[in-house]
PDB file of N, CA, C and O in Angstrom:
ATOM      1  N   MET A   1       0.852  -1.192   0.000  1.00  0.00           N
ATOM      2  CA  MET A   1       0.000   0.000   0.000  1.00  0.00           C
ATOM      3  C   MET A   1       0.891   1.247   0.000  1.00  0.00           C
ATOM      4  O   MET A   1       1.843   1.344   0.775  1.00  0.00           O
ATOM      5  N   ASN A   2       0.573   2.174  -0.861  1.00  0.00           N
ATOM      6  CA  ASN A   2       1.270   3.454  -0.915  1.00  0.00           C
ATOM      7  C   ASN A   2       0.434   4.463  -0.128  1.00  0.00           C
ATOM      8  O   ASN A   2      -0.664   4.822  -0.554  1.00  0.00           O
ATOM      9  N   SER A   3       0.941   4.920   1.008  1.00  0.00           N
ATOM     10  CA  SER A   3       0.164   5.833   1.846  1.00  0.00           C
ATOM     11  C   SER A   3       0.528   7.289   1.568  1.00  0.00           C
ATOM     12  O   SER A   3       1.563   7.585   0.971  1.00  0.00           O
ATOM     13  N   LEU A   4      -0.338   8.179   2.009  1.00  0.00           N
ATOM     14  CA  LEU A   4      -0.118   9.614   1.853  1.00  0.00           C
ATOM     15  C   LEU A   4       1.161  10.048   2.570  1.00  0.00           C
ATOM     16  O   LEU A   4       1.790  11.030   2.176  1.00  0.00           O
ATOM     17  N   ARG A   5       1.540   9.336   3.595  1.00  0.00           N
ATOM     18  CA  ARG A   5       2.761   9.661   4.342  1.00  0.00           C
ATOM     19  C   ARG A   5       4.009   9.581   3.460  1.00  0.00           C
ATOM     20  O   ARG A   5       4.994  10.268   3.732  1.00  0.00           O
ATOM     21  N   ASN A   6       3.985   8.758   2.414  1.00  0.00           N
ATOM     22  CA  ASN A   6       5.143   8.566   1.539  1.00  0.00           C
ATOM     23  C   ASN A   6       5.222   9.563   0.384  1.00  0.00           C
ATOM     24  O   ASN A   6       6.198   9.553  -0.366  1.00  0.00           O
ATOM     25  N   VAL A   7       4.219  10.419   0.229  1.00  0.00           N
ATOM     26  CA  VAL A   7       4.204  11.404  -0.854  1.00  0.00           C
ATOM     27  C   VAL A   7       5.151  12.543  -0.487  1.00  0.00           C
ATOM     28  O   VAL A   7       5.125  13.040   0.639  1.00  0.00           O
ATOM     29  N   LYS A   8       5.977  12.947  -1.430  1.00  0.00           N
ATOM     30  CA  LYS A   8       6.978  13.993  -1.192  1.00  0.00           C
ATOM     31  C   LYS A   8       6.351  15.385  -1.275  1.00  0.00           C
ATOM     32  O   LYS A   8       5.290  15.569  -1.872  1.00  0.00           O
ATOM     33  N   VAL A   9       7.022  16.351  -0.670  1.00  0.00           N
ATOM     34  CA  VAL A   9       6.566  17.746  -0.693  1.00  0.00           C
ATOM     35  C   VAL A   9       6.498  18.227  -2.144  1.00  0.00           C
ATOM     36  O   VAL A   9       7.437  18.025  -2.915  1.00  0.00           O
ATOM     37  N   GLY A  10       5.387  18.863  -2.509  1.00  0.00           N
ATOM     38  CA  GLY A  10       5.192  19.380  -3.856  1.00  0.00           C
ATOM     39  C   GLY A  10       4.495  18.408  -4.783  1.00  0.00           C
ATOM     40  O   GLY A  10       4.051  18.809  -5.859  1.00  0.00           O
ATOM     41  N   GLU A  11       4.382  17.140  -4.406  1.00  0.00           N
ATOM     42  CA  GLU A  11       3.728  16.138  -5.244  1.00  0.00           C
ATOM     43  C   GLU A  11       2.235  16.096  -4.957  1.00  0.00           C
ATOM     44  O   GLU A  11       1.780  16.469  -3.875  1.00  0.00           O
ATOM     45  N   THR A  12       1.484  15.633  -5.949  1.00  0.00           N
ATOM     46  CA  THR A  12       0.040  15.485  -5.827  1.00  0.00           C
ATOM     47  C   THR A  12      -0.308  14.016  -5.981  1.00  0.00           C
ATOM     48  O   THR A  12       0.276  13.318  -6.810  1.00  0.00           O
ATOM     49  N   ALA A  13      -1.254  13.546  -5.186  1.00  0.00           N
ATOM     50  CA  ALA A  13      -1.684  12.153  -5.232  1.00  0.00           C
ATOM     51  C   ALA A  13      -3.209  12.093  -5.198  1.00  0.00           C
ATOM     52  O   ALA A  13      -3.874  13.029  -4.753  1.00  0.00           O
ATOM     53  N   THR A  14      -3.747  10.975  -5.677  1.00  0.00           N
ATOM     54  CA  THR A  14      -5.192  10.754  -5.672  1.00  0.00           C
ATOM     55  C   THR A  14      -5.521   9.686  -4.640  1.00  0.00           C
ATOM     56  O   THR A  14      -4.859   8.650  -4.579  1.00  0.00           O
ATOM     57  N   VAL A  15      -6.539   9.936  -3.832  1.00  0.00           N
ATOM     58  CA  VAL A  15      -6.938   8.997  -2.786  1.00  0.00           C
ATOM     59  C   VAL A  15      -7.629   7.787  -3.417  1.00  0.00           C
ATOM     60  O   VAL A  15      -8.549   7.928  -4.222  1.00  0.00           O
ATOM     61  N   ILE A  16      -7.164   6.595  -3.032  1.00  0.00           N
ATOM     62  CA  ILE A  16      -7.781   5.349  -3.482  1.00  0.00           C
ATOM     63  C   ILE A  16      -8.759   4.848  -2.425  1.00  0.00           C
ATOM     64  O   ILE A  16      -9.883   4.453  -2.735  1.00  0.00           O
ATOM     65  N   LYS A  17      -8.305   4.873  -1.157  1.00  0.00           N
ATOM     66  CA  LYS A  17      -9.137   4.364  -0.071  1.00  0.00           C
ATOM     67  C   LYS A  17      -8.673   4.950   1.255  1.00  0.00           C
ATOM     68  O   LYS A  17      -7.487   5.219   1.445  1.00  0.00           O
ATOM     69  N   VAL A  18      -9.623   5.145   2.173  1.00  0.00           N
ATOM     70  CA  VAL A  18      -9.302   5.566   3.532  1.00  0.00           C
ATOM     71  C   VAL A  18      -9.460   4.341   4.422  1.00  0.00           C
ATOM     72  O   VAL A  18     -10.562   3.812   4.571  1.00  0.00           O
ATOM     73  N   HIS A  19      -8.352   3.893   5.015  1.00  0.00           N
ATOM     74  CA  HIS A  19      -8.383   2.728   5.907  1.00  0.00           C
ATOM     75  C   HIS A  19      -8.711   3.191   7.315  1.00  0.00           C
ATOM     76  O   HIS A  19      -8.951   4.377   7.542  1.00  0.00           O
ATOM     77  N   GLY A  20      -8.722   2.268   8.254  1.00  0.00           N
ATOM     78  CA  GLY A  20      -9.050   2.609   9.633  1.00  0.00           C
ATOM     79  C   GLY A  20     -10.489   2.235   9.929  1.00  0.00           C
ATOM     80  O   GLY A  20     -11.200   1.713   9.071  1.00  0.00           O
ATOM     81  N   ASP A  21     -10.906   2.508  11.147  1.00  0.00           N
ATOM     82  CA  ASP A  21     -12.264   2.144  11.514  1.00  0.00           C
ATOM     83  C   ASP A  21     -12.866   3.172  12.463  1.00  0.00           C
ATOM     84  O   ASP A  21     -12.163   3.922  13.140  1.00  0.00           O
ATOM     85  N   GLY A  22     -14.163   3.177  12.485  1.00  0.00           N
ATOM     86  CA  GLY A  22     -14.910   3.995  13.427  1.00  0.00           C
ATOM     87  C   GLY A  22     -14.691   5.490  13.317  1.00  0.00           C
ATOM     88  O   GLY A  22     -14.700   6.062  12.227  1.00  0.00           O
ATOM     89  N   ALA A  23     -14.496   6.106  14.464  1.00  0.00           N
ATOM     90  CA  ALA A  23     -14.434   7.560  14.570  1.00  0.00           C
ATOM     91  C   ALA A  23     -13.253   8.162  13.815  1.00  0.00           C
ATOM     92  O   ALA A  23     -13.379   9.245  13.243  1.00  0.00           O
ATOM     93  N   VAL A  24     -12.108   7.479  13.803  1.00  0.00           N
ATOM     94  CA  VAL A  24     -10.923   8.021  13.135  1.00  0.00           C
ATOM     95  C   VAL A  24     -11.169   8.114  11.627  1.00  0.00           C
ATOM     96  O   VAL A  24     -10.891   9.146  11.017  1.00  0.00           O
ATOM     97  N   ARG A  25     -11.682   7.057  11.036  1.00  0.00           N
ATOM     98  CA  ARG A  25     -11.977   7.051   9.589  1.00  0.00           C
ATOM     99  C   ARG A  25     -13.022   8.120   9.252  1.00  0.00           C
ATOM    100  O   ARG A  25     -12.892   8.837   8.260  1.00  0.00           O
ATOM    101  N   ARG A  26     -14.042   8.214  10.078  1.00  0.00           N
ATOM    102  CA  ARG A  26     -15.110   9.193   9.857  1.00  0.00           C
ATOM    103  C   ARG A  26     -14.551  10.621   9.919  1.00  0.00           C
ATOM    104  O   ARG A  26     -14.919  11.473   9.111  1.00  0.00           O
ATOM    105  N   ARG A  27     -13.656  10.873  10.888  1.00  0.00           N
ATOM    106  CA  ARG A  27     -13.065  12.213  11.034  1.00  0.00           C
ATOM    107  C   ARG A  27     -12.255  12.586   9.801  1.00  0.00           C
ATOM    108  O   ARG A  27     -12.340  13.713   9.313  1.00  0.00           O
ATOM    109  N   ILE A  28     -11.467  11.634   9.296  1.00  0.00           N
ATOM    110  CA  ILE A  28     -10.670  11.889   8.087  1.00  0.00           C
ATOM    111  C   ILE A  28     -11.591  12.210   6.911  1.00  0.00           C
ATOM    112  O   ILE A  28     -11.333  13.144   6.151  1.00  0.00           O
ATOM    113  N   MET A  29     -12.656  11.441   6.765  1.00  0.00           N
ATOM    114  CA  MET A  29     -13.584  11.672   5.658  1.00  0.00           C
ATOM    115  C   MET A  29     -14.343  12.996   5.824  1.00  0.00           C
ATOM    116  O   MET A  29     -14.647  13.663   4.834  1.00  0.00           O
ATOM    117  N   ASP A  30     -14.644  13.372   7.052  1.00  0.00           N
ATOM    118  CA  ASP A  30     -15.324  14.649   7.311  1.00  0.00           C
ATOM    119  C   ASP A  30     -14.449  15.845   6.933  1.00  0.00           C
ATOM    120  O   ASP A  30     -14.968  16.927   6.659  1.00  0.00           O
ATOM    121  N   MET A  31     -13.119  15.659   6.917  1.00  0.00           N
ATOM    122  CA  MET A  31     -12.201  16.729   6.521  1.00  0.00           C
ATOM    123  C   MET A  31     -12.127  16.866   4.995  1.00  0.00           C
ATOM    124  O   MET A  31     -11.407  17.727   4.490  1.00  0.00           O
ATOM    125  N   GLY A  32     -12.854  16.035   4.266  1.00  0.00           N
ATOM    126  CA  GLY A  32     -12.876  16.141   2.810  1.00  0.00           C
ATOM    127  C   GLY A  32     -11.963  15.155   2.115  1.00  0.00           C
ATOM    128  O   GLY A  32     -11.839  15.197   0.891  1.00  0.00           O
ATOM    129  N   ILE A  33     -11.323  14.276   2.851  1.00  0.00           N
ATOM    130  CA  ILE A  33     -10.430  13.288   2.244  1.00  0.00           C
ATOM    131  C   ILE A  33     -11.244  12.030   1.961  1.00  0.00           C
ATOM    132  O   ILE A  33     -11.430  11.181   2.833  1.00  0.00           O
ATOM    133  N   THR A  34     -11.722  11.929   0.729  1.00  0.00           N
ATOM    134  CA  THR A  34     -12.546  10.806   0.305  1.00  0.00           C
ATOM    135  C   THR A  34     -11.977  10.213  -0.985  1.00  0.00           C
ATOM    136  O   THR A  34     -11.089  10.799  -1.604  1.00  0.00           O
ATOM    137  N   LYS A  35     -12.482   9.073  -1.377  1.00  0.00           N
ATOM    138  CA  LYS A  35     -12.007   8.385  -2.573  1.00  0.00           C
ATOM    139  C   LYS A  35     -12.085   9.308  -3.798  1.00  0.00           C
ATOM    140  O   LYS A  35     -13.105   9.952  -4.041  1.00  0.00           O
ATOM    141  N   GLY A  36     -10.992   9.356  -4.557  1.00  0.00           N
ATOM    142  CA  GLY A  36     -10.956  10.128  -5.791  1.00  0.00           C
ATOM    143  C   GLY A  36     -10.470  11.561  -5.664  1.00  0.00           C
ATOM    144  O   GLY A  36     -10.171  12.194  -6.676  1.00  0.00           O
ATOM    145  N   VAL A  37     -10.383  12.090  -4.448  1.00  0.00           N
ATOM    146  CA  VAL A  37      -9.955  13.484  -4.273  1.00  0.00           C
ATOM    147  C   VAL A  37      -8.439  13.588  -4.459  1.00  0.00           C
ATOM    148  O   VAL A  37      -7.696  12.670  -4.110  1.00  0.00           O
ATOM    149  N   ARG A  38      -7.996  14.711  -5.011  1.00  0.00           N
ATOM    150  CA  ARG A  38      -6.562  14.954  -5.226  1.00  0.00           C
ATOM    151  C   ARG A  38      -6.017  15.767  -4.062  1.00  0.00           C
ATOM    152  O   ARG A  38      -6.623  16.747  -3.629  1.00  0.00           O
ATOM    153  N   ILE A  39      -4.853  15.337  -3.563  1.00  0.00           N
ATOM    154  CA  ILE A  39      -4.211  15.972  -2.409  1.00  0.00           C
ATOM    155  C   ILE A  39      -2.800  16.370  -2.790  1.00  0.00           C
ATOM    156  O   ILE A  39      -2.051  15.570  -3.351  1.00  0.00           O
ATOM    157  N   THR A  40      -2.438  17.609  -2.484  1.00  0.00           N
ATOM    158  CA  THR A  40      -1.076  18.085  -2.698  1.00  0.00           C
ATOM    159  C   THR A  40      -0.411  18.265  -1.336  1.00  0.00           C
ATOM    160  O   THR A  40      -0.969  18.902  -0.442  1.00  0.00           O
ATOM    161  N   VAL A  41       0.789  17.697  -1.188  1.00  0.00           N
ATOM    162  CA  VAL A  41       1.546  17.870   0.053  1.00  0.00           C
ATOM    163  C   VAL A  41       2.324  19.175  -0.076  1.00  0.00           C
ATOM    164  O   VAL A  41       3.190  19.303  -0.941  1.00  0.00           O
ATOM    165  N   ARG A  42       2.015  20.144   0.787  1.00  0.00           N
ATOM    166  CA  ARG A  42       2.650  21.458   0.720  1.00  0.00           C
ATOM    167  C   ARG A  42       3.897  21.543   1.582  1.00  0.00           C
ATOM    168  O   ARG A  42       4.927  22.050   1.138  1.00  0.00           O
ATOM    169  N   LYS A  43       3.814  21.051   2.809  1.00  0.00           N
ATOM    170  CA  LYS A  43       4.939  21.136   3.748  1.00  0.00           C
ATOM    171  C   LYS A  43       4.913  19.926   4.665  1.00  0.00           C
ATOM    172  O   LYS A  43       3.878  19.288   4.860  1.00  0.00           O
ATOM    173  N   VAL A  44       6.078  19.629   5.222  1.00  0.00           N
ATOM    174  CA  VAL A  44       6.182  18.629   6.277  1.00  0.00           C
ATOM    175  C   VAL A  44       7.006  19.273   7.389  1.00  0.00           C
ATOM    176  O   VAL A  44       8.057  19.860   7.133  1.00  0.00           O
ATOM    177  N   ALA A  45       6.526  19.160   8.608  1.00  0.00           N
ATOM    178  CA  ALA A  45       7.239  19.745   9.753  1.00  0.00           C
ATOM    179  C   ALA A  45       8.627  19.112   9.878  1.00  0.00           C
ATOM    180  O   ALA A  45       8.840  17.998   9.399  1.00  0.00           O
ATOM    181  N   PRO A  46       9.566  19.805  10.510  1.00  0.00           N
ATOM    182  CA  PRO A  46      10.939  19.308  10.621  1.00  0.00           C
ATOM    183  C   PRO A  46      11.068  17.873  11.152  1.00  0.00           C
ATOM    184  O   PRO A  46      11.931  17.126  10.692  1.00  0.00           O
ATOM    185  N   LEU A  47      10.247  17.492  12.086  1.00  0.00           N
ATOM    186  CA  LEU A  47      10.300  16.130  12.620  1.00  0.00           C
ATOM    187  C   LEU A  47       9.322  15.189  11.904  1.00  0.00           C
ATOM    188  O   LEU A  47       9.135  14.045  12.319  1.00  0.00           O
ATOM    189  N   GLY A  48       8.701  15.683  10.821  1.00  0.00           N
ATOM    190  CA  GLY A  48       7.817  14.851  10.018  1.00  0.00           C
ATOM    191  C   GLY A  48       6.374  14.831  10.454  1.00  0.00           C
ATOM    192  O   GLY A  48       5.553  14.150   9.839  1.00  0.00           O
ATOM    193  N   ASP A  49       6.044  15.562  11.504  1.00  0.00           N
ATOM    194  CA  ASP A  49       4.674  15.542  11.998  1.00  0.00           C
ATOM    195  C   ASP A  49       4.292  16.945  12.451  1.00  0.00           C
ATOM    196  O   ASP A  49       4.981  17.467  13.326  1.00  0.00           O
ATOM    197  N   PRO A  50       3.271  17.592  11.941  1.00  0.00           N
ATOM    198  CA  PRO A  50       2.279  17.101  10.979  1.00  0.00           C
ATOM    199  C   PRO A  50       2.653  17.403   9.524  1.00  0.00           C
ATOM    200  O   PRO A  50       3.701  17.984   9.240  1.00  0.00           O
ATOM    201  N   LEU A  51       1.771  16.992   8.617  1.00  0.00           N
ATOM    202  CA  LEU A  51       1.900  17.298   7.197  1.00  0.00           C
ATOM    203  C   LEU A  51       0.884  18.385   6.856  1.00  0.00           C
ATOM    204  O   LEU A  51      -0.244  18.355   7.348  1.00  0.00           O
ATOM    205  N   GLU A  52       1.270  19.326   6.032  1.00  0.00           N
ATOM    206  CA  GLU A  52       0.332  20.355   5.573  1.00  0.00           C
ATOM    207  C   GLU A  52      -0.067  20.004   4.150  1.00  0.00           C
ATOM    208  O   GLU A  52       0.783  19.821   3.279  1.00  0.00           O
ATOM    209  N   LEU A  53      -1.378  19.914   3.927  1.00  0.00           N
ATOM    210  CA  LEU A  53      -1.919  19.476   2.641  1.00  0.00           C
ATOM    211  C   LEU A  53      -2.837  20.522   2.046  1.00  0.00           C
ATOM    212  O   LEU A  53      -3.366  21.380   2.753  1.00  0.00           O
ATOM    213  N   THR A  54      -3.023  20.441   0.730  1.00  0.00           N
ATOM    214  CA  THR A  54      -4.083  21.193   0.066  1.00  0.00           C
ATOM    215  C   THR A  54      -5.106  20.171  -0.405  1.00  0.00           C
ATOM    216  O   THR A  54      -4.797  19.288  -1.206  1.00  0.00           O
ATOM    217  N   VAL A  55      -6.334  20.300   0.102  1.00  0.00           N
ATOM    218  CA  VAL A  55      -7.418  19.375  -0.216  1.00  0.00           C
ATOM    219  C   VAL A  55      -8.642  20.187  -0.591  1.00  0.00           C
ATOM    220  O   VAL A  55      -9.095  21.021   0.194  1.00  0.00           O
ATOM    221  N   ARG A  56      -9.183  19.959  -1.773  1.00  0.00           N
ATOM    222  CA  ARG A  56     -10.410  20.653  -2.219  1.00  0.00           C
ATOM    223  C   ARG A  56     -10.315  22.175  -2.084  1.00  0.00           C
ATOM    224  O   ARG A  56     -11.308  22.840  -1.787  1.00  0.00           O
ATOM    225  N   GLY A  57      -9.112  22.723  -2.304  1.00  0.00           N
ATOM    226  CA  GLY A  57      -8.935  24.163  -2.299  1.00  0.00           C
ATOM    227  C   GLY A  57      -8.675  24.787  -0.938  1.00  0.00           C
ATOM    228  O   GLY A  57      -8.627  26.012  -0.835  1.00  0.00           O
ATOM    229  N   TYR A  58      -8.508  23.992   0.102  1.00  0.00           N
ATOM    230  CA  TYR A  58      -8.183  24.571   1.402  1.00  0.00           C
ATOM    231  C   TYR A  58      -6.981  23.866   2.017  1.00  0.00           C
ATOM    232  O   TYR A  58      -6.604  22.773   1.594  1.00  0.00           O
ATOM    233  N   GLU A  59      -6.386  24.505   3.020  1.00  0.00           N
ATOM    234  CA  GLU A  59      -5.196  23.973   3.690  1.00  0.00           C
ATOM    235  C   GLU A  59      -5.628  23.107   4.869  1.00  0.00           C
ATOM    236  O   GLU A  59      -6.564  23.443   5.595  1.00  0.00           O
ATOM    237  N   LEU A  60      -4.934  21.994   5.043  1.00  0.00           N
ATOM    238  CA  LEU A  60      -5.271  21.059   6.102  1.00  0.00           C
ATOM    239  C   LEU A  60      -3.986  20.471   6.669  1.00  0.00           C
ATOM    240  O   LEU A  60      -3.086  20.108   5.911  1.00  0.00           O
ATOM    241  N   SER A  61      -3.891  20.374   7.973  1.00  0.00           N
ATOM    242  CA  SER A  61      -2.747  19.729   8.619  1.00  0.00           C
ATOM    243  C   SER A  61      -3.231  18.445   9.272  1.00  0.00           C
ATOM    244  O   SER A  61      -4.228  18.437   9.993  1.00  0.00           O
ATOM    245  N   ILE A  62      -2.499  17.344   9.006  1.00  0.00           N
ATOM    246  CA  ILE A  62      -2.859  16.072   9.627  1.00  0.00           C
ATOM    247  C   ILE A  62      -1.614  15.401  10.199  1.00  0.00           C
ATOM    248  O   ILE A  62      -0.491  15.695   9.788  1.00  0.00           O
ATOM    249  N   ARG A  63      -1.825  14.514  11.133  1.00  0.00           N
ATOM    250  CA  ARG A  63      -0.730  13.784  11.760  1.00  0.00           C
ATOM    251  C   ARG A  63      -0.238  12.671  10.846  1.00  0.00           C
ATOM    252  O   ARG A  63      -0.958  12.209   9.960  1.00  0.00           O
ATOM    253  N   LYS A  64       1.013  12.244  11.079  1.00  0.00           N
ATOM    254  CA  LYS A  64       1.594  11.131  10.319  1.00  0.00           C
ATOM    255  C   LYS A  64       0.744   9.878  10.444  1.00  0.00           C
ATOM    256  O   LYS A  64       0.527   9.168   9.462  1.00  0.00           O
ATOM    257  N   ALA A  65       0.266   9.609  11.644  1.00  0.00           N
ATOM    258  CA  ALA A  65      -0.534   8.398  11.880  1.00  0.00           C
ATOM    259  C   ALA A  65      -1.803   8.397  11.033  1.00  0.00           C
ATOM    260  O   ALA A  65      -2.214   7.353  10.527  1.00  0.00           O
ATOM    261  N   ASP A  66      -2.423   9.566  10.880  1.00  0.00           N
ATOM    262  CA  ASP A  66      -3.625   9.664  10.041  1.00  0.00           C
ATOM    263  C   ASP A  66      -3.264   9.537   8.560  1.00  0.00           C
ATOM    264  O   ASP A  66      -3.995   8.913   7.792  1.00  0.00           O
ATOM    265  N   ALA A  67      -2.141  10.127   8.166  1.00  0.00           N
ATOM    266  CA  ALA A  67      -1.702  10.051   6.771  1.00  0.00           C
ATOM    267  C   ALA A  67      -1.393   8.614   6.371  1.00  0.00           C
ATOM    268  O   ALA A  67      -1.555   8.244   5.208  1.00  0.00           O
ATOM    269  N   GLU A  68      -0.955   7.816   7.314  1.00  0.00           N
ATOM    270  CA  GLU A  68      -0.640   6.410   7.055  1.00  0.00           C
ATOM    271  C   GLU A  68      -1.889   5.622   6.662  1.00  0.00           C
ATOM    272  O   GLU A  68      -1.788   4.620   5.954  1.00  0.00           O
ATOM    273  N   MET A  69      -3.060   6.061   7.111  1.00  0.00           N
ATOM    274  CA  MET A  69      -4.312   5.363   6.819  1.00  0.00           C
ATOM    275  C   MET A  69      -4.908   5.717   5.466  1.00  0.00           C
ATOM    276  O   MET A  69      -5.893   5.110   5.046  1.00  0.00           O
ATOM    277  N   ILE A  70      -4.321   6.697   4.777  1.00  0.00           N
ATOM    278  CA  ILE A  70      -4.867   7.162   3.500  1.00  0.00           C
ATOM    279  C   ILE A  70      -4.051   6.548   2.363  1.00  0.00           C
ATOM    280  O   ILE A  70      -2.883   6.883   2.166  1.00  0.00           O
ATOM    281  N   GLU A  71      -4.690   5.645   1.620  1.00  0.00           N
ATOM    282  CA  GLU A  71      -4.023   4.971   0.482  1.00  0.00           C
ATOM    283  C   GLU A  71      -4.167   5.850  -0.753  1.00  0.00           C
ATOM    284  O   GLU A  71      -5.266   6.289  -1.093  1.00  0.00           O
ATOM    285  N   VAL A  72      -3.025   6.105  -1.430  1.00  0.00           N
ATOM    286  CA  VAL A  72      -3.023   6.976  -2.600  1.00  0.00           C
ATOM    287  C   VAL A  72      -2.284   6.310  -3.759  1.00  0.00           C
ATOM    288  O   VAL A  72      -1.599   5.302  -3.592  1.00  0.00           O
ATOM    289  N   GLN A  73      -2.447   6.909  -4.940  1.00  0.00           N
ATOM    290  CA  GLN A  73      -1.679   6.473  -6.109  1.00  0.00           C
ATOM    291  C   GLN A  73      -1.072   7.669  -6.764  1.00  0.00           C
ATOM    292  O   GLN A  73      -0.379   7.535  -7.773  1.00  0.00           O
TER     293      GLN A  73
END
């Protein structure tokens, strides 16, 4: 599985599937990260956590652990 965590700064990826269960998966999907959406990684903090993304025209910061659950291509 290629996760969002492995996408380099400046690259764009398309979401294939959001893994996880229950409240965590629902929270990720409520932020607009759903199947088929394109995500651009804008910045990564010095220690790698969090990641700053552009999703559906807005800026979003997520933790590495959450990014690991997002399968992209």
